[in-house]
C-alpha positions, 0 to 999 in steps of 0.5 A: 656900875657899882649899883649893879654889881652890888645887886647880885650876892658873891654866891649867886655869882658863884654858882653862874660860874660853876655852871659856866664849867660844865659848859665850857667842856661840853662846846668842846667835846662830841655833841651827837652820836650816830648809829646805824640802828639802834642798838648798833655802836655809833660815830660820836660827831663834833660840832664845827668850829663856829658852834664850838666858838658860839657855845663858849662864849654862851657857856660864859654869858649867863656869870658875865651877865651877873657882873655887869648886866644883872637884869639879863641873867635870867635871858642869858641862861635862858638862852644858853639852855634853849641853845643846847637844844637847837644845837642838837636839833641842828646836828641830829638832823645833818648827821640823819641826812642821808641815812636809813629810816633806821639810823639813830642820832642821840645826844653825846656827852658834850650836849649832856655836860652843856644842858646840865651846865645850864640848868645849874645856870637857870637855878642860880639865875632863878635866884635873883628873884621873882624876874630873874626866875620867870626870865631864866624858865623862858627856854622852857617854851622854847624848846617845846615849841622847837620840839612841836615845829619839828626842830627836835625830830631827828632826836633819837628819843623823839624818834623811838617816842613816835614809833611808840605813839599810842603805847607810850600814851597807854603806858603813861596813863598806867603810871598815872593810874598806880600812883593815883590809886595808891596815893588815894588806898594810903589816904583812905588808910592812913587819915583814920589811924592818923586821927586814931592814934594822934591822943594814943602814944603807944598806938602812934608809935606801933604805927610808925614803927610798922612804917619805918620798917616798911621802908627798910624793905627794898621796893624790889624786895617787898614786890617780890614778898607780895606775890606768893601771898597775894598768889595764894590769896587769889588761888584760895578766893576766886571772887578775887582771882576773878577781880584782878588779884593775883601774885604779879601785875597791879594788885601787888604793885598797889600793895607795896605801893600803899605801904610805901606811902604810909609813912610820911602820912602817918608821920606828917599827920601826926606832927601836925596834930601835936603841933598845935598850940595847946593854947589855940586850943584852950581858946576854943573851948572857952569860946564854947565849941565842942571837942568835935568844933575844936578839932573841925574848925581849929586843929585840922585847918592847923595842921593842914599844911604840914600835912599835905606836906607828907602827901607831896612826899609820898606822891613823889616817892610813888611815882619811882616806885611805881617805875619799879613795878612794871618788873611784875608786870603793873606796866608804866614807865618803868616797862621802857626803862627795863627794856631799854637796859635789857635792850641797851637802848638809851634812847628808850631808858630815856623816854621812860625815866624822863616822863617819869622825872618830870611828873615827879617834879611837877607833882612835887611843885604842884603840891608845894604851891598847894601847901604854901596857900594855905599856909598863906590862907591860914596866916592871914586868917590868924 
């Protein structure tokens, strides 16, 4: 037993016990809000006593597993997270039984608290190593399989998703286009500027000052500031108007997003190029390389991981700015966020906010993986 206890650090055990607190509270609070329609106030429904007892035991399971059976901690955390979705699906389906088609059953405070604690437990179990991390995330494919099989069909968010159908896919694709286009434009502008300013301190300072100044302007205010000049430009140059440039829509959204993305690209690019050791460059010159060869074969490869970190920061930031751009008619997932806010429909807000958050998380994970791969490859070469 003592050998098992020594495997789990006290700080990880503290995280898992901390995760148990919101799960314990959520187990005894209402899980479902049943409303006669999307906007009407509804009735809060709590799980039956048997479900509440089972949820209470699941809330304690990850921490107890870490205490006595460390190898099972990942399974325990994953089981707690999956249980939140299973109980939600069971109770929303039961609540909608016999109700009209436009009735809605959404997740209440108990479900959200329990799920929050379960995800904290998943994080804590992931600290136990690669095996613990893999086991702790088993809940995700299990929850997706549950949703695919119809086990979450009564949840109001998925009901709204089915009702929106192709329109949601169009807005999601538009969100991706906005982020990809703005990031591509920022790279097209920022990479040459970074290379130009890398050996010119005054120019680098001016560019960073400009990019910092843009970052201080709130995104909504910047979108508003661009409406007038772009409208005047489209009016003065009919060819631009024919291309779709106007004071509202995609043009000001892409302009603002590109400006926002410049700071992390410029800052990380300049720091990366300046951080290449002089000794490495001197050695390359001593081997007879030309300045262009030194840059292409030495400086750029060594700077890429740090520079890619700036690309990651810009991409994640653009996902959020693209959501705000829906206010000026650019489309994207922000359409559902603001539509839900205007109609006090939380389900529509989640229909836009949750995919945007997942998209940002996936982008961050993918680009972070690329950074590590480049760093490991360069480390093995050097």
